FIFI-736844 format. One record per residue (C-alpha): residue number from 1; chain; x, y, z. Coordinates in Angstrom, 3 decimals, m for minus. Each point is the difference from the previous one (the first is absolute). Layout:
BEGIN
<miro NUM A <X Y Z>>
...
***
This chain:
BEGIN
<miro 1 A <189.303 m176.187 166.599>>
<miro 2 A <m1.494 m3.240 m1.358>>
<miro 3 A <2.072 m3.181 m0.107>>
<miro 4 A <2.723 0.225 m2.646>>
<miro 5 A <m1.475 m2.885 m2.044>>
<miro 6 A <m3.069 2.209 m0.677>>
<miro 7 A <2.303 2.528 m1.664>>
<miro 8 A <0.932 m2.664 m2.572>>
<miro 9 A <m3.677 m0.492 m0.874>>
<miro 10 A <m0.376 3.776 m0.415>>
<miro 11 A <3.106 0.060 m2.231>>
<miro 12 A <m1.416 m2.738 m2.230>>
<miro 13 A <m3.378 1.746 m0.163>>
<miro 14 A <1.638 3.308 m0.953>>
<miro 15 A <2.186 m1.687 m2.621>>
<miro 16 A <m3.039 m1.638 m1.560>>
<miro 17 A <m2.088 3.177 m0.022>>
<miro 18 A <2.742 2.023 m1.746>>
<miro 19 A <0.472 m2.815 m2.571>>
<miro 20 A <3.570 m0.793 1.036>>
<miro 21 A <1.783 m2.950 m1.629>>
<miro 22 A <0.658 m1.416 3.477>>
<miro 23 A <m1.158 m3.599 0.308>>
<miro 24 A <0.714 m3.066 2.080>>
<miro 25 A <0.702 m2.952 m2.343>>
<miro 26 A <m2.640 m2.714 0.255>>
<miro 27 A <2.423 m2.748 1.146>>
<miro 28 A <1.203 2.238 2.842>>
<miro 29 A <m3.571 0.840 1.023>>
<miro 30 A <m0.901 m3.703 m0.018>>
<miro 31 A <3.042 m0.756 2.155>>
<miro 32 A <m0.865 2.801 2.426>>
<miro 33 A <m3.584 m1.188 0.415>>
<miro 34 A <1.137 m3.606 0.563>>
<miro 35 A <2.575 1.024 2.620>>
<miro 36 A <m2.465 2.318 1.753>>
<miro 37 A <m2.736 m2.629 0.274>>
<miro 38 A <2.463 m2.678 1.110>>
<miro 39 A <1.582 2.287 2.600>>
<miro 40 A <m3.381 1.004 1.406>>
<miro 41 A <m0.999 m3.649 0.242>>
<miro 42 A <3.247 m0.933 1.741>>
<miro 43 A <m0.395 2.897 2.449>>
<miro 44 A <m3.472 m1.171 0.969>>
<miro 45 A <1.034 m3.638 0.226>>
<miro 46 A <2.966 0.760 2.249>>
<miro 47 A <m2.256 2.077 2.251>>
<miro 48 A <m2.385 m2.972 0.276>>
<miro 49 A <2.779 m2.491 0.742>>
<miro 50 A <m0.751 m1.593 3.348>>
<miro 51 A <m3.312 1.884 0.452>>
<miro 52 A <m3.069 m2.168 0.886>>
<miro 53 A <m2.466 0.358 m2.901>>
<miro 54 A <m3.188 m1.315 1.645>>
<miro 55 A <m0.672 3.100 2.180>>
<miro 56 A <0.153 2.356 m3.009>>
<miro 57 A <m2.261 m2.022 m2.311>>
<miro 58 A <m3.196 1.965 0.938>>
<miro 59 A <1.768 3.277 m0.841>>
<miro 60 A <1.277 m1.310 m3.323>>
<miro 61 A <m3.391 m1.538 m0.829>>
<miro 62 A <m1.816 3.307 0.556>>
<miro 63 A <2.488 1.879 m2.185>>
<miro 64 A <m0.372 m2.599 m2.771>>
<miro 65 A <m3.801 0.261 0.269>>
<miro 66 A <0.335 3.755 m0.548>>
<miro 67 A <1.656 m0.773 m3.333>>
<miro 68 A <m3.168 m1.873 m1.009>>
<miro 69 A <m2.566 2.520 1.262>>
<miro 70 A <1.651 3.202 m1.223>>
<miro 71 A <m0.156 m0.657 m3.787>>
<miro 72 A <m3.596 m1.202 0.361>>
<miro 73 A <m0.857 3.389 1.517>>
<miro 74 A <1.955 1.916 m2.646>>
<miro 75 A <m1.541 m1.757 m3.005>>
<miro 76 A <m3.544 1.499 0.246>>
<miro 77 A <1.507 3.410 0.810>>
<miro 78 A <2.108 m0.126 m3.152>>
<miro 79 A <m2.973 m1.166 m2.060>>
<miro 80 A <m2.504 2.593 1.197>>
<miro 81 A <1.967 3.103 0.965>>
<miro 82 A <3.132 m0.260 m2.146>>
<miro 83 A <m2.145 m1.494 m2.806>>
<miro 84 A <2.445 m2.662 m1.148>>
<miro 85 A <m0.965 m3.058 m2.007>>
<miro 86 A <m0.296 m3.329 1.806>>
<miro 87 A <3.446 m1.101 m1.234>>
<miro 88 A <1.714 3.261 0.946>>
<miro 89 A <m1.783 0.217 3.370>>
<miro 90 A <1.180 m3.533 0.831>>
<miro 91 A <3.515 0.901 m1.163>>
<miro 92 A <0.279 3.215 2.060>>
<miro 93 A <m1.610 m1.665 3.050>>
<miro 94 A <2.581 m2.791 m0.217>>
<miro 95 A <2.835 2.544 m0.235>>
<miro 96 A <m1.265 1.994 3.016>>
<miro 97 A <m0.985 m3.037 2.041>>
<miro 98 A <3.496 m1.296 m0.615>>
<miro 99 A <3.083 1.882 1.159>>
<miro 100 A <3.171 1.652 m1.257>>
<miro 101 A <3.310 m1.745 0.659>>
<miro 102 A <1.805 3.269 m0.753>>
<miro 103 A <m2.040 1.867 2.623>>
<miro 104 A <0.674 m2.842 2.432>>
<miro 105 A <3.747 0.337 m0.513>>
<miro 106 A <m0.169 3.774 0.557>>
<miro 107 A <m2.171 m0.190 3.128>>
<miro 108 A <2.226 m2.694 1.514>>
<miro 109 A <3.000 2.283 m0.544>>
<miro 110 A <m1.957 2.896 1.554>>
<miro 111 A <m0.984 m2.043 3.068>>
<miro 112 A <3.603 m1.131 0.517>>
<miro 113 A <1.274 3.572 m0.496>>
<miro 114 A <m2.297 1.220 2.806>>
<miro 115 A <0.787 m3.011 2.224>>
<miro 116 A <m3.661 m0.972 0.195>>
<miro 117 A <m0.742 m3.326 1.715>>
<miro 118 A <m1.231 m2.694 m2.392>>
<miro 119 A <m1.283 m3.507 0.650>>
<miro 120 A <1.986 m2.795 m1.717>>
<miro 121 A <m3.015 m1.004 m2.131>>
<miro 122 A <m0.342 3.474 m1.569>>
<miro 123 A <1.712 m1.137 m3.206>>
<miro 124 A <m2.737 m2.596 m0.480>>
<miro 125 A <m2.581 2.774 m0.475>>
<miro 126 A <1.180 0.549 m3.577>>
<miro 127 A <m0.738 m3.546 m1.173>>
<miro 128 A <m3.175 m0.262 2.092>>
<miro 129 A <m1.474 3.108 m1.634>>
<miro 130 A <1.338 m0.480 m3.523>>
<miro 131 A <m1.374 m3.429 m0.883>>
<miro 132 A <m3.617 m0.014 1.300>>
<miro 133 A <m1.034 3.143 m1.881>>
<miro 134 A <1.261 m1.245 m3.363>>
<miro 135 A <m1.572 m3.441 0.387>>
<miro 136 A <m3.286 1.469 1.292>>
<miro 137 A <m0.454 2.436 m2.884>>
<miro 138 A <0.959 m2.521 m2.673>>
<miro 139 A <m2.563 m2.386 1.490>>
<miro 140 A <m2.677 2.737 0.245>>
<miro 141 A <0.511 1.122 m3.577>>
<miro 142 A <m0.195 m3.563 m1.272>>
<miro 143 A <m3.146 m0.604 2.097>>
<miro 144 A <m1.739 3.180 m1.200>>
<miro 145 A <0.860 m0.659 m3.630>>
<miro 146 A <m0.684 m3.745 0.020>>
<miro 147 A <3.635 m1.054 m0.350>>
<miro 148 A <0.914 m3.599 0.676>>
<miro 149 A <3.627 0.282 1.045>>
<miro 150 A <0.630 m2.004 3.162>>
<miro 151 A <0.849 1.653 3.305>>
<miro 152 A <3.089 m2.227 0.175>>
<miro 153 A <1.263 1.386 m3.314>>
<miro 154 A <m0.469 3.570 1.237>>
<miro 155 A <1.715 m0.801 3.293>>
<miro 156 A <2.919 m1.640 m1.814>>
<miro 157 A <0.340 3.067 m2.219>>
<miro 158 A <0.257 2.283 3.025>>
<miro 159 A <2.204 m2.224 2.151>>
<miro 160 A <2.608 m0.587 m2.704>>
<miro 161 A <0.616 3.671 m0.773>>
<miro 162 A <3.627 1.089 0.370>>
<miro 163 A <m0.590 2.359 2.907>>
<miro 164 A <m1.928 m2.538 2.043>>
<miro 165 A <2.554 m2.746 m0.600>>
<miro 166 A <2.928 2.227 0.958>>
<miro 167 A <m1.688 1.422 3.099>>
<miro 168 A <m1.416 m3.320 1.128>>
<miro 169 A <3.165 m1.928 m0.810>>
<miro 170 A <2.190 2.624 1.653>>
<miro 171 A <m2.133 m0.086 3.154>>
<miro 172 A <0.152 m3.785 0.114>>
<miro 173 A <3.793 m0.006 m0.384>>
<miro 174 A <0.405 2.748 2.595>>
<miro 175 A <m2.341 m1.778 2.419>>
<miro 176 A <1.821 m3.320 m0.391>>
<miro 177 A <3.587 1.273 0.165>>
<miro 178 A <m0.256 3.097 2.168>>
<miro 179 A <2.534 2.798 0.238>>
<miro 180 A <2.891 m2.299 0.876>>
<miro 181 A <m0.641 m2.408 m2.851>>
<miro 182 A <m0.197 2.849 m2.518>>
<miro 183 A <3.005 1.918 1.341>>
<miro 184 A <1.975 m0.740 m3.155>>
<miro 185 A <m2.338 1.960 m2.288>>
<miro 186 A <m1.766 2.536 2.219>>
<miro 187 A <2.806 2.626 0.062>>
<miro 188 A <m0.335 0.456 m3.768>>
<miro 189 A <m3.803 m0.161 m0.234>>
<miro 190 A <m0.963 1.820 3.189>>
<miro 191 A <2.852 2.481 m0.145>>
<miro 192 A <m0.863 0.959 m3.573>>
<miro 193 A <m3.772 0.150 0.513>>
<miro 194 A <m0.241 3.804 0.003>>
<miro 195 A <2.069 0.222 m3.188>>
<miro 196 A <m2.192 m2.582 m1.734>>
<miro 197 A <m3.123 1.852 1.102>>
<miro 198 A <1.352 3.370 m1.190>>
<miro 199 A <0.761 m1.343 m3.500>>
<miro 200 A <m3.364 m1.793 m0.127>>
<miro 201 A <m1.808 3.236 0.881>>
<miro 202 A <1.969 1.884 m2.646>>
<miro 203 A <m1.517 m2.359 m2.593>>
<miro 204 A <m3.437 0.314 1.628>>
<miro 205 A <0.226 3.767 m0.407>>
<miro 206 A <0.752 m0.420 m3.699>>
<miro 207 A <m2.913 m2.452 m0.372>>
<miro 208 A <m2.398 2.351 1.797>>
<miro 209 A <0.877 2.868 m2.335>>
<miro 210 A <m0.573 m2.248 m3.005>>
<miro 211 A <m3.422 m1.168 1.209>>
<miro 212 A <m1.161 3.558 0.774>>
<miro 213 A <1.210 1.644 m3.194>>
<miro 214 A <m2.281 1.186 m1.458>>
<miro 215 A <m2.510 0.112 2.849>>
<miro 216 A <m3.354 m1.425 m1.221>>
<miro 217 A <m2.382 2.634 1.377>>
<miro 218 A <m3.041 m1.979 m1.209>>
<miro 219 A <0.797 m2.543 2.742>>
<miro 220 A <m0.462 2.622 2.709>>
<miro 221 A <m2.280 m2.237 2.060>>
<miro 222 A <2.629 m2.727 0.157>>
<miro 223 A <2.761 2.498 0.803>>
<miro 224 A <m2.120 1.488 2.794>>
<miro 225 A <m0.558 m3.510 1.364>>
<miro 226 A <3.765 m0.628 m0.103>>
<miro 227 A <0.587 3.138 2.088>>
<miro 228 A <m2.733 m0.574 2.592>>
<miro 229 A <0.258 m3.786 0.419>>
<miro 230 A <3.475 m0.056 1.656>>
<miro 231 A <m1.094 2.282 2.834>>
<miro 232 A <m3.208 m1.935 0.685>>
<miro 233 A <1.735 m3.384 m0.240>>
<miro 234 A <2.867 1.173 2.207>>
<miro 235 A <m2.488 0.835 2.749>>
<miro 236 A <m1.511 m3.475 m0.378>>
<miro 237 A <3.493 m1.430 0.465>>
<miro 238 A <0.630 2.185 3.053>>
<miro 239 A <m3.348 m1.029 1.497>>
<miro 240 A <0.735 m3.690 m0.606>>
<miro 241 A <3.475 0.365 1.491>>
<miro 242 A <m1.376 1.672 3.130>>
<miro 243 A <m2.708 m2.679 0.287>>
<miro 244 A <2.654 m2.712 m0.131>>
<miro 245 A <2.177 1.846 2.507>>
<miro 246 A <2.985 0.172 m2.356>>
<miro 247 A <3.152 2.000 0.693>>
<miro 248 A <0.387 3.391 m1.711>>
<miro 249 A <2.393 m1.306 m2.674>>
<miro 250 A <m2.315 m2.878 m0.910>>
<miro 251 A <m2.987 2.378 m0.156>>
<miro 252 A <1.932 2.292 m2.340>>
<miro 253 A <0.894 m2.889 m2.312>>
<miro 254 A <m3.593 m1.297 0.011>>
<miro 255 A <m1.432 3.465 m0.696>>
<miro 256 A <2.466 0.627 m2.833>>
<miro 257 A <m0.730 m3.367 m1.592>>
<miro 258 A <m3.768 0.496 0.137>>
<miro 259 A <0.436 3.498 m1.454>>
<miro 260 A <2.101 m1.352 m2.872>>
<miro 261 A <m0.900 m1.700 m3.260>>
<miro 262 A <1.821 m2.776 m1.844>>
<miro 263 A <1.854 0.801 m3.220>>
<miro 264 A <2.063 m3.200 m0.299>>
<miro 265 A <m1.941 m3.133 0.989>>
<miro 266 A <m3.530 1.197 m0.815>>
<miro 267 A <0.704 1.262 m3.565>>
<miro 268 A <1.625 m3.312 m0.928>>
<miro 269 A <m2.908 m2.043 1.367>>
<miro 270 A <m2.739 2.265 m1.415>>
<miro 271 A <1.582 0.280 m3.437>>
<miro 272 A <m0.035 m3.771 m0.350>>
<miro 273 A <m3.376 m0.679 1.609>>
<miro 274 A <m2.118 3.003 m1.104>>
<miro 275 A <1.238 1.001 m3.462>>
<miro 276 A <m3.013 2.332 m0.372>>
<miro 277 A <1.355 2.263 2.761>>
<miro 278 A <2.069 3.067 m0.883>>
<miro 279 A <3.129 m0.473 2.119>>
<miro 280 A <1.046 3.555 m0.865>>
<miro 281 A <m2.892 1.368 2.078>>
<miro 282 A <1.019 m2.032 3.037>>
<miro 283 A <3.648 1.055 m0.358>>
<miro 284 A <m1.024 3.651 m0.415>>
<miro 285 A <m1.770 m0.172 3.360>>
<miro 286 A <2.348 m2.354 1.893>>
<miro 287 A <3.414 1.053 m1.307>>
<miro 288 A <m0.712 3.437 m1.454>>
<miro 289 A <m1.891 1.489 2.951>>
<miro 290 A <m0.284 m2.182 3.114>>
<miro 291 A <3.636 m1.141 0.161>>
<miro 292 A <1.614 3.466 m0.205>>
<miro 293 A <m2.708 1.435 2.264>>
<miro 294 A <0.805 m2.588 2.663>>
<miro 295 A <3.780 0.219 m0.356>>
<miro 296 A <0.299 3.782 m0.131>>
<miro 297 A <m2.845 1.091 2.301>>
<miro 298 A <m1.957 m2.908 1.454>>
<miro 299 A <2.597 m1.920 2.011>>
<miro 300 A <1.183 2.982 2.103>>
<miro 301 A <m3.670 0.929 0.509>>
<miro 302 A <m0.973 m3.501 1.138>>
<miro 303 A <3.012 m0.027 2.327>>
<miro 304 A <m1.124 3.265 1.625>>
<miro 305 A <m3.537 m1.353 0.486>>
<miro 306 A <1.254 m3.233 1.570>>
<miro 307 A <2.461 1.862 2.246>>
<miro 308 A <m2.835 2.229 1.229>>
<miro 309 A <m2.246 m3.001 0.690>>
<miro 310 A <2.584 m2.246 1.634>>
<miro 311 A <2.454 2.501 1.429>>
***
């Protein structure tokens, strides 16, 4: 049986497909997403408390560099094989070069459920992979199309997004205060993490059904890309994790992140910076296909591959 939180995603997906009146009110969804991002940040920060950072800088630098290279490789593929316009190719490449915070939350829960060893810096992978891809593709699109927006403006746009601020701020607080300093609030946040994640995934199931109904068959190339890309990118993540000598839990998280696509940070940044792009296409691929594929099928599959390679 899959983890119980996955069942909540399936329930939301089913409710959306049968046109149920079930919905999670927007204020509650906003609260859930804020608490999830903050809790994940605090978890990572507490794990890093007291850990020397200098020895892990090469590892973190290589992972961040992957976030720059990956969208640059995806862009020509999306232009030539998927046949997207320059704006839409840049948009989808940014979404797939970036990562899914929802997938990150699920894979962290999966790794903990299976008692997989994870390095303290594993939580940093989310921020390291999310930002570079968005900034890189916004810069590339502006460069190709003769835009004059400054790199600093693009960087500011990405760094000040809600998810990045909550994750980064949470990690900083957790790193500074540690488990003992945060003992007054951790029972509520950490103890209720699975409940928060289950309700968040219920809403994600509803959103997925909405994006995929009706299914735009004319975008078959993009949908095929959204089904194939996670598997290929997951293997890149596994290979990178093995190269770096990471523990099995850290490899699983890295593989899942690379196989995922952003549907929170990237849409906000792309919508503001590339108004010519059709955000609906990116959400169809990232949220409508890749996210449920990873959550329902991909994560257990990646876990079995990693177990076979490292066991």
